N, C-alpha and C positions, 0 to 999 in steps of 0.2 A: 637331953644329952646337952652335957656341957661344950662348947665351943673353944676349938685349941687357939689360942692366942699368944704371939710372941712380941716381943719388943725388938722393932727393927730401927736400928740406927741410921740416922738422917743422911743422905747421900750429897746434899746440897753442898756447897764450898761458898762462904762468904769472899767476895773478891773486892779489892778497891777500883773504885773508880779513878780512871788514867785523867790525870791530870796535865794539860798542854804548859810545858815551860815558858817562860818570858821569853818575850823577843830577845831581850839582851843575851838570854843565854843562849839560844838558838844561833844569833847571829853576831859575826865577829864586829860589825860595825854598823851602828844607824845613819849615818851622816856621809855627805862628801864634800871635800873640801872645795874652794873656788876652781883649781886647777883641775880636780877631777872632773868638776861639772863640766869644764872645758873639752876633755878627753872625751867624756862621754856624748856632746855635743858633735864634735869633730868625728866621732864614729858613725851617729845618725845622719849627718849632711852624705856620709859616703854609701848611704843603703839606698834602695830601690824608692823609698818616698822621701828623700832627703830633707827637704823644707819644711815638710810638716812635721817630723819627726823633731826635727833641729828646733822648730819653734815651739813646739809640743814641752821640750824640756826645758828652754827658757824660763817661757810664760810659766810653768809648774814653779820652777826654781825662783824667779824673781818675786813671784806672789804667793810662794809656800802654800800652792795650791794643793790639795787632797785629790786620790785617783778620781773620785766621786764627782768634785768639783771641776776638774779636768773635762770629763765625760760631759758634762751638763752645762760647760762654757759657750755661750752662744751669742752669734756675732752682734745681738742688740744689746748686749753687755759693753761693747766697746765703743766710745764716745771718741771720734774722730776729731781733728781738726787742730789747732796750733796749742790746746790746753789738753791733749790726747790723754784719756781717762779709761782706767778699766773699772768696772763695777762689779764687785766681787760677791757674788751669794755664796756663804758659809754651809756645811752642813753639819750635824752636832750642835744643835742651838747656837752655830757661832755668831759673831757679830759680822754684819755686813761692811764692806767699806769702799771707799772709791780710790784706786791707786794710781799715780800718774803713771803712764806708758812712756819708757826712753825711746831716743829716737832710733836704736837699734832695733828694739822691739818691734816699734810701729813699722819700721819698713819690714819687718819679717812677716807680720801680719796683714800688711798690704798684699804681699807677694803670694801670702798663702790663700787670702781671699779671690784673687785673678783666678788661682789654680781651682779652687773649689765653689765657684760663683753661685750653685745653687743648693747649696749646704747651710742651713739655719745654724748649725754646730762649726764652733772655729776649727774643732778635729774631728774629721769626718775618715771613716774608714774607705776604703775601695769602694765599697757599694755606697757610698754617698752618705750612710747614716751614722749616728753616734756611736763613739766606743762604749764598752762597758768595763767597770773598774778592772776584772780580771784582765782584758785584753791590754787595756793601757800599762798593768802590771806586767805581764807577759812581754807586751814590747820593748819595754825599759831593761826586762833581763836580757832579752836577745841584744840587743845594743850595747849591754855591759859585756856581755861574752864576746861581741867583735872589738869591742875598745881594750879587751885584755886585761879586766881588772882580775885581782887574785881572791877575789871576796865576790859573794853575789850580790847585785844590784838589784832593789827595790824601788818601787815608785815613790813611796813614801821618804826615802832617803834626799829627796829633792825638796822637800817642805822640811826638812830637819837642816839642809844644807843652808837656806834661806834664814832660819833661824839664828844658827851659828856665825852665820856670814855679818847678819846684823847687829848681833852682840858683839864681834871681834871688831868691828867698824866704829864702836863704842856709842850705838844707838841707847837710849834710855830704855828702861824695860819697860816701862806702860807702853811707848811708841811700838815698841816690837808686838807687845799684848795685840794692842788694836790692827797691826797691820798682819798677824796672823789670824785675827778672829777671835783669839782665846775669852772664853766668859770668863775664866779663873786665871789670875796672875800666876797660880802656883805652876801651872804649864809651861810658863813664860821663863820662870826662872832657872831651868835645866839648862837654858842657852848661856844665859848671865853667869850663871854659876860656875861654867865650863870655860869662859872665855879666855883665850888665851892673853888677851888684854888686860883683863881685869885686875893685876896685880902690878903693871908696868910700870907704875911710878912708886914702888916700893922703893925704901932704901936710897931712893935718889937725893943727890945732894941738890 
């Protein structure tokens, strides 16, 4: 007896894999100006953990730290004394460096250490342990909202703010590269290309 067979149309539908848009397409801005960093810092000081949060913003901005580098920062990386130094360990295969610690930053760190004497980490949670990158990002987002920014603020904006500030101050691209720990200078040129002072002497008599 012959089998009765019929052709059935396939029911599967080919769907394209969703692709996440680039950060630049999702966010209005990728960095903060120095005045905006100060505004963020002021809002941080008014919070429950004002000294810790304001110092975190200052150190992240001053040294161009990523979220993971903020979380992993230990007191053993701080060299006290007249030539106070921060020994920066970079992630993403970045180049380590020894950065000078300026007076305002040094005073803030000393006060922070008095508040958290038992923590090995510079920035400790209320339980005494280290932050996670997500927790740091949420913290900066909350402070940004308290500060009244009209755009979302995230922690990586502090690293970019450092790069643009150094470029606008006229520092050499290679020096900025070393400060931020970039292996490739292509990652650094974004700051000098958009520097406000790049063309300041053009057409000047």
